[in-house]
N, C-alpha and C positions, 0 to 999 in steps of 0.2 A: 209855784215856788218849788214844788217837788222836782220838776224838770230842771230848773236852774241848779238845784242842789246836786242832782245827778251829774250834770255837766261839770260843775265845779269839782266834784270828787274825781271823776274819770279823767278830766283834762288838766287837773291841778299840776301834775308833774310836767306835762308838756308845756303849759304856760310858764312854769318856773324856769324851764330850760330856755324858752324864748327870751324871757326877761334877762337871764344870765348872759346870753349871747349878745343881747342889745347893750348891756352894761360893758361887756368886754370890748365891744366895738368902739366905745368911747375911751377906754383905758389903754387898749393896745393899738398901736399904729397898724393900719390895714396892710402896709407893705410887710410888716413883721408876720402877720397872719399868713400872707401869701408865701413868705419864705419858709415858714414852718410847714405849710401844706406841700410846698415843692419838695422839701427835704424828705417828706414821708411818701413821696410818689416814686415808683420805680422808673418813671419816665426820665428822671434826672439821675439815674444810675448808669455808670459806664459799663457795668457788668455785675455778675454774681459768681462767687467761687465757693463751692461746697456749702451753699445756703447763706453765705454772707454777702450782703449787698455792698457794692463798691460805688460810693457816690462820686459824682463829678468833682466835687470840691476836694475830697481826699485824694483822688487820683491825680488831680492837677498839682496838688502839693508834692506828690511823689515825682511828677514830671519836672517840677521846678527844682527839686533836689538833684535829680539826675542831670538836669541841664547845667547846674553849677558844677557837678562832678565832671561832666564832659569839658567844661571850660577849664577846670584845673588840669585835666589830663592832656588837653590839646594846646592849652595856652592861648586859646582864642575864644572870644564870645560870639564870633560870626558863625552862623549855621544856616544851611540850606534846608529845603524840604526833606531831602533824604536823611539828613542828620536828625531832624526833628522826629521823623518816623522811627528812626533807630532808637532815639531816646525814649519815646513813648512805648516802644516794644520792650525796652529794658525795664521800664517802670512796671509794665504789666507783668512781665516775667517774675519780677521780684515779689509781686503780690501772689502769683501762682505758687512760688516757692514758700512763701510765708504761711499762706492760708490753706495750702493743700499738700505740697510735696513733703515739707518738713514734718507736718502733723502726721502724715501717713508713715513716714520713716520712723518717727518716735513710737507710733502704734505698733510697728514691727519690731520694737525693742532696740532700735538704734539711737545712740545719743552721742553728742560731741561735748565733752566736758571742758571746764575752764582751763585745767592744766594742758589739755590737748590744744586749745586755742593759743595758749602761751607758747607752746612748742612750735606751732605753725607760724606765729608771728615773729618768732626769733629765728626761724629757718631750720630748727631741729627736725621738724617734719616738713618734707618738701611739698610745698603748695605752689603751683604756678602763679596764683594770685599775688604771692609775695616774691618768690625767688625768680620769677620771670618779669617782674615789674621793672621797666627801664629806670625808674627813679631810684631803685635799690641795686642797680647793676653798674659795674665799672665800665671803662671804655672798651673792654673786651667782651662785654655782655655777661660777665660772671657775677653772680649774686654776691653783694658785699654787706655783711652784717653791720659794718661801720657806717655805711651810708644810711642803712635802716635806722640805726641808733641816732644819727644826726637828725634825720627827719622827725623822729619822735621827740627829740629835745626841742625842736623848733615849734612844736605845736603849742606849748604854753606861752610862747612869745608872740603868737599870731593873734592880733586883736580882731581880725576880721572873722575868725572862726572857721575859715574855709579849710584850713589844714585839718582841723578837728573833724569837720564834716567828711573830708576825704578819708581820714584814718578810720572813722566809724564805718564808712562804706567798705573799706578793705577788710575790716574785721568781719563784717556781715557776709561779704562775698567769700572769704576764706572758710568761714563756718558752713555756709551753704554748700560750697564745693566739697567739703569733707563729708557732709551728709550724702551728697550724690555719689561720691566715691565708695562709701560704705554700702549704700543701698544697691548700687550696680554690682559691687563685689559679691553681695549676698546672692544676686541672681546668677552671676557668672559661676560662683563656686557650687551652686546647687544644681546647675545644668550639667549633670554628669552622664557620660555615655559609657556604660559598662562593656566588658569584652564581648558579650553576646550581641549587644546592639551594634557594636562596631563590625563584628563578623557579618551580621545580616546586611548591614549597609554596604559593605565591600562586595558581598556576593550579588546583591541587587544591582550594583553598578557595573559589575563585570559580566553579568549574564546578558547575552544578546540572542536574537533570533532572526532567521531569514524567513521571508513570507512572500507568497504569491497572492495576488488579489485582482479583482475587477471592481471598478467603481462606476456607478451610474449617478451622475449629478442630479440634484433636484430640479435644476433649471430655474428660469425667472418668470415663467408664465403662472399667474395666479390660478389656483384650482377653485372654481366657484362651488364645487360640491362639498368642499371642506368648510364647515361652519363652526365658529367658536361662540358659544352662548354667553350671555351675561353672567349666568350662575357659575360657569366654569372660570370666567375671569375673576369673579369675587372669591371663589374657592382658592384659586392660585394666589390672589392678593393676601388673603388671610394667612396662608401657609408661608408666605415669603415677606410678610409685612416689614420686617426689620431692614430689608433691602430698599425700602421706599422712604427712608428718612430723608429729610431735605431741610436746608437752611431757608430762612425767609428770603423771598426774591420777588421781583416785579417784571412784568412784560410791558414794554413801552414801544411806542413809535415816536420818532422825532424828526423834525425838519430843521436843518441847519443852514444858516446864511453866513458864509464866511466873508468877512470884510477884506476885500483885496483892492489894490490900487486901480483906479480907472486909467484909461488912456491919457487923460489930462494930467493925472497925478504922475504918471511915468514920464511924460514930456516935461513936466515941471522939474523933476529930479535931474533929468538930463540938462535942462537949461541952467539949473543951479550950479552944476559942475562946470559947464562951459563958461559961466561968468567969472569963475576964479581960476580957470585953467592957466592963463598966462602968469598969474601971480605964483601959482604952484611951480611952474617950470623955472621961475627965477628966484624963488624964496631962499633967503640965506638962513633964516631961523625956521627950519622946517617943523620943529616941534611945536612952536607957537602958532605957526600958520595952520597946521592940521588940527590943532586944538580948537581953533576958531572956525574952521571951515569944513571939516571932514567928519564923516560918521566913524572913521577908523583913525585912531591916534598913532603917532609915530613911535616906533620902537627901534632900538639900535641893534637888534638881533642880527647875527650873521647867518644868512640862509644859504644852503647849497641847493643845487638844481633838484626840483621836485617838491621841496618843502613848502613852497608858496601855493601849491595846489590846494592847501587847506583854506586859503583865501579864495582863490578862483583859478581855474586852469589858464584862463586868458592872461591873468597877472603873471603866473609862473612862466608861461611860454614867452611873454615879452621880455621879462627881467633877465632870462638866461639865454637870450639870443645874442649873437656876437655883436659887440659894439653898441649894446643897448644904452640909451640915455634917457629920453623922455618919450613916453608913448603918446599916441593919439587917444581919444576917448574910447575906452573898451566897454563892452556890454556883456553882462551875464544875467539873463532873466530880467528882473526889474531893478537891477543894481548897475551903476555906472562907475568906472574906474579910470584914473589916470595914474601911470606908474613912472617913477623917476628913480634911476639907479644912483645912489649916493656915493658908494665906495665899493671897490673890489679888492680882495686880498686872499692870500693863502692862509687859512685858519684851521687849526686842529679841532676835532670833535670833542676831545677831552684833554685836560691838563692835570698833572700830578703836582699838587701844591702844598706848601705849608702856609699857615696864616696866623697872625697875632694882632692884637689891638694896635692901631697906628700910634696911639698915645703912649705905648709902653716905652720904658727906658731900656737902652741896650737891646734894640730890636734884633740885631744880628745874633747876639748870644741867646736871646730868647727863642729865635727861630730854630736854633740848633737843638733845642730840647723838645720840639714839637714833631710828632709823627706826621708824615705827608699823607695826603689822600687824593683820590681821583675825583674831579668834579667836571660836570658838563656845563654848558652855557646857562647862566642864571641872569635874568633881567637885572640890569644895573651893574653887572660885573663883566660886561662884554670885553673890557680892556684887558682882563686877565687872560682871555683866550688868545689875544694877539701878542702878548708879552713873549719875549724870547726866553729860551731855556737858560736857567741859572740867573735870570734877572729878577728884580723886585719891582712891584707896582703897588701903589696905595690907591685904594678905591673906598671912598667914604671913610668909615672908622676902622678899616682893616688894612694891614699891609700883607701882601702875598709874595711868596718866593716860588717861582716856577722851577720845579725840580726836573720834570720831564713832561713830554706831551706826545700825543699821537701824531701820525703823519699828517701834515697840513693838506687841505683840499681847497679847491677854488670855491669861494663864497662871496656873497654880496650883501650890502646893506641897502634896503629898498624902502622908499617912501611911497605910500599908496593913498591917493586922494579918492575917497569913496562917498558916493551919494546913493542911498537906496530910496526907491519910491515908496511913500507911505500914503495910506488913504487920507484924503483931505476931509474936511468937515462935511462938504456936500456929498462925498462918496459914502461916508458913514451914515449920514441921514437917509440916503437912498436905500441902503440895505436894511436899516431899521424900519423904514416905511414898508418894505416888503414883508418883513417879519410881523409888523403891526397889522398889516392887512390880513395875514393868515390868522393871527390870534383873534382879531376882531370878528372875522367871519366864523371862526370856530365857536366863539361865544361859550367856551368852557365845556363843550360837549363833543364826544368822539365822533358821532355821526356827522356833525357839522365840519369837524376837522377833516374827515375823509373827503367830503364834498369839496371843501375849500382847497385841499391838495390837488384834486383833479382840475378844479377851475383855474388854479394858479399855475398848474403844470409843474409842480414840485414833487420830489420823491421823499416819502416818509420812510426813514431807516428803521427796520424792526430790531429790537433787542429783547431777547427772551431770557428770563431768569436772571435778571440783573441783581447782583448782591448789594447789600447795604454798604459794603466797603468799597464799592466801585467808585472810581474817580476818573474814569476814562470812557469816552464814547468813540469807538473807531480809532481814528488817529488824533482825536482831540483830548488833550489832558485837562486836568483841573475842572472836571464837570461834576464836582461834588454837589453843587447846588441843584443840579438836575436830579441826582439820586435822592437828595433830601426831599425834594418836592414829590417824587414818585412814591416814597414811603409814607408820606403824610396824606396823599390824595386818595380819592375813591375811584373805583373802576368806572371808566367812562369820562373822567375829568380831563380837561385840557389846560395846560399851563398858560400863564402870561409869558411874555418874552423873558428868557433867562439869558443874561449876558455872561460870556466866558472870556476872561482876559482881554476884554474890549476888542477881540478879534472875531468873535462868533456870536450870533444871535440865534437862540434855540427856542423852538416851540415844541412841547412834548405832550403826548397823550398816553394815559394809563389804560392798558388793555386788560391786564390780569394781575391778580394777587396770589402769591403762593406763600402760605403761612408756614412758620417754622414747625417742625414735627413730622408726622407721617403725611405723605402726599395723599390727597383724596383719591379713591379708586378711579374716579372719572378722569383724573389727570394722567394716570398711568395705564388706562384701559387699552390704548392702542399698542403700547409697549408690550403689555402682557398678551394681548391678542396675537401679536407677531410670534411670540415665543410658543404659545399653544398651537398656533397654525403650523409652525415648523415641526413640532412634535407629531401632530396628526398627519402632516404631509409625509413625514418620514415613515410612520407606521403604514400608511396607505401604499407608499412606493415599495416598501419592503414586502408587503403582502402580494403586490402585483409581480414583483421579481420572483418571489417564492413559487408562484404559479408557473412562470415562464421556465424556470430551471428545474422543475420537478422531474426527477428521474435522471438528471444529467450527472454522470459520474466523474467527469474530469473538469479541470479549470478551463481547458480549451473549449470544451463543449458548452460550458456555461457562458464563456465570453462570446461564442458564436450566437447563442440564443439571445443574448442581450445586445448583440451588434456592437461589440466593443472588443478590446484586446486585454490580454493578461499582462499585468505589471508585476515587477519583482522589486523587493527591497531587502538588502542584506545588512546585517549588523545593527538591527533595531534594538534600542535599549529602552525599557520602561522608565528608567530614572531620568531620561531626557525627553520628556513629553513634548516640549515646545521647541526643540532645536533640530528636528529631523524633517520638517516639511510635510508631516503626515497629520491626519485627523487624530486628536488625542483620544477620542472615543474608540477609534479603530486600534490604536496602539494598545490601549488598556485591555480590550477584548482579546486581541491576538497574543498578548504576553502570557495569557493563561489558557490558551487554546491547546487542544490535544494535537500532538505532532502528526502530520500526514492526513488529518481529517479536514474535509471541506466544511467550513462553518459559515453561517449567515443564512439569510441576509441580515445585515446589521445596519440600522439607521444611524448614521454619524451626523456630523455637523453640516457638511456640505453635500452629502450624497449617501447612497446605500452601498455597502460593501459585501462581497462574498470573498472568502479568503482561506488560505491553507498554509500553516506553518510547515516549512520544509526542512528546518534544521535549527539547532541551538548550539551555542558555543559559550564556554567559560574562559574569559581572559584574565589577565593580571595587571591591566593598565591602571586600574583604580586601586590605589594603595591605602594603607592605614593612615598615612600622612594626609592623603586627600580627604579621607573620612573625618579626621580630626579638624582639618581646616574648614570643612563644611559645617561641622558642629560649632566651631568658633564663630562662623558667620551667623549661624542661627542665634547664638547667644548674643552677639552684637545687635542683631535685629530686635531681639527681645528687650534688651536694655533701652534701645532707642524708642521703643513703643511704650515704655513705662509711663512717662508723663502724659502722653496722649490718652492712654487708657485711664489714668487717674482723672484726667479732665473730663472724660466721658462719664465715669462713675460719679464724679463730683458735680456733674451737671453744670459745668462752667459755661457761662453766657458772656460773650464778648460783644458789648454794644458800643465799643469805642467809635465805630464808624458813624454813629449818630452825631458825634460831637467834633470829630477831626477829619 
């Protein structure tokens, strides 16, 4: 009984917790528990800014907001991958501004008050967010307070809330921009060069020297007597550790099977074109015919010689030969064409037009009130290009008056029947089967993968230090799935088949993992060893040269002893270390050497130097204006580095690549 009592007392709390968890499992839905657990895990965070975790849910909400703003600004809900990346970057930058930059600006004593915001939004304080916004500028691009007021008045009548969303965005952007302007001004105004500093800078840039020297290169043969120990590598690593910071990355090898058309697929494409060739040559409704039978649809564009090269050179060459009508079957790679010249005419490249809605009353009088503008060929408005000067033409819902036009040139309307060979089902299956064979033989292990590559006669492409943001392997885009696999796998793992755009089958193997932070000394040992080897090689070479030239009193005698010749360089300036084709170490040492004295040996970057400064000169080519311009460049560089320094100090972690 005593033992049972002891167990009851000591384990009472533990048993109570177990019972509570069991009861909760009946009360709370398991998916809810999982959701709570997920929200508490950094695995589901897209990043961290100054200690604040940014969850995927919160970030996606910001992305949705910026997507709507982009739709309002562009007038289109259509977006490609490039636009989506831009939107996500804008959303992330807004979080950086909110949780890092503005907080730091306020800590520095900077503030943007409500009255200041009112002045910005009304145009009293010039802010490009407002005064350069096309929505608030007249036809001449000049800011119009009236247009701004009209926009604000419309907000309350917009039931969708989109205008209010956009207006809030403008307020936020204008306020943020004002914080940036003030903070950058703080840096610019505090970066002052006093007269003494300017004088020293001018003198340093105007002082030059002439020098004679001999240089003995290190050469490329490795010196086996020079040894770099592990302790020396570790000592160097500890002293320079900050230079070995690294982002998380992975080393992989991958085999790619590109799905390309077989000979049978190519022949089938040719046959498909030949079947409809006669119909193409005689078709009256070319638009409908190509819509049903061609990979390329008809467009009424007027082309001049050379412009159809964007389709294929063989197409352009036929279309613009004399008396061209209908071509034979033309081939370009795996694509087949037939070309038919539909019309020929003299057509200008640009026309100067006025236009008004075709439904307008008194079109002629209304056209007199419109300013003309130059336009080039626009799909659907080709007839405007062929209209005569001072004539009117109605296209769709618009009536155009041609005021002027450029000199007409010979152009043609061309119909192109196009058939490209695409891999058939059997072809796709054959490439998949090859990839499957490799994956099966690898059985998830790198050693098997290597053996299978040799057995199958395929090349494994190496990729070292692949970042988590990578979405490209060689020339293959959209390989994000490979990157995600690599960052979740263990060293030595081999993937299953990863399909990319239905055009590539990839099997990848993970060779190495580089964690974020400081690189392990083993990872950078070779790099450090090379640095230390060169230092030791320089010291040894310098000692050997010192022995050979001992007692030599002239540069010529030294050159003879070293079996080389004397080189000269005039007008060397210390302020231009990287622009004179000389070793920076040599320039630095020679700039402070005693005139007329033989100095060295000096171990430089590529060899050992013995040198003598033969003269100095003070010019006047570097002026006070040059010095001030240089200081302004340094100030600009400083301000450009502000946010990146803040992000480093704020330990910003950007994990968006895990999700997008």
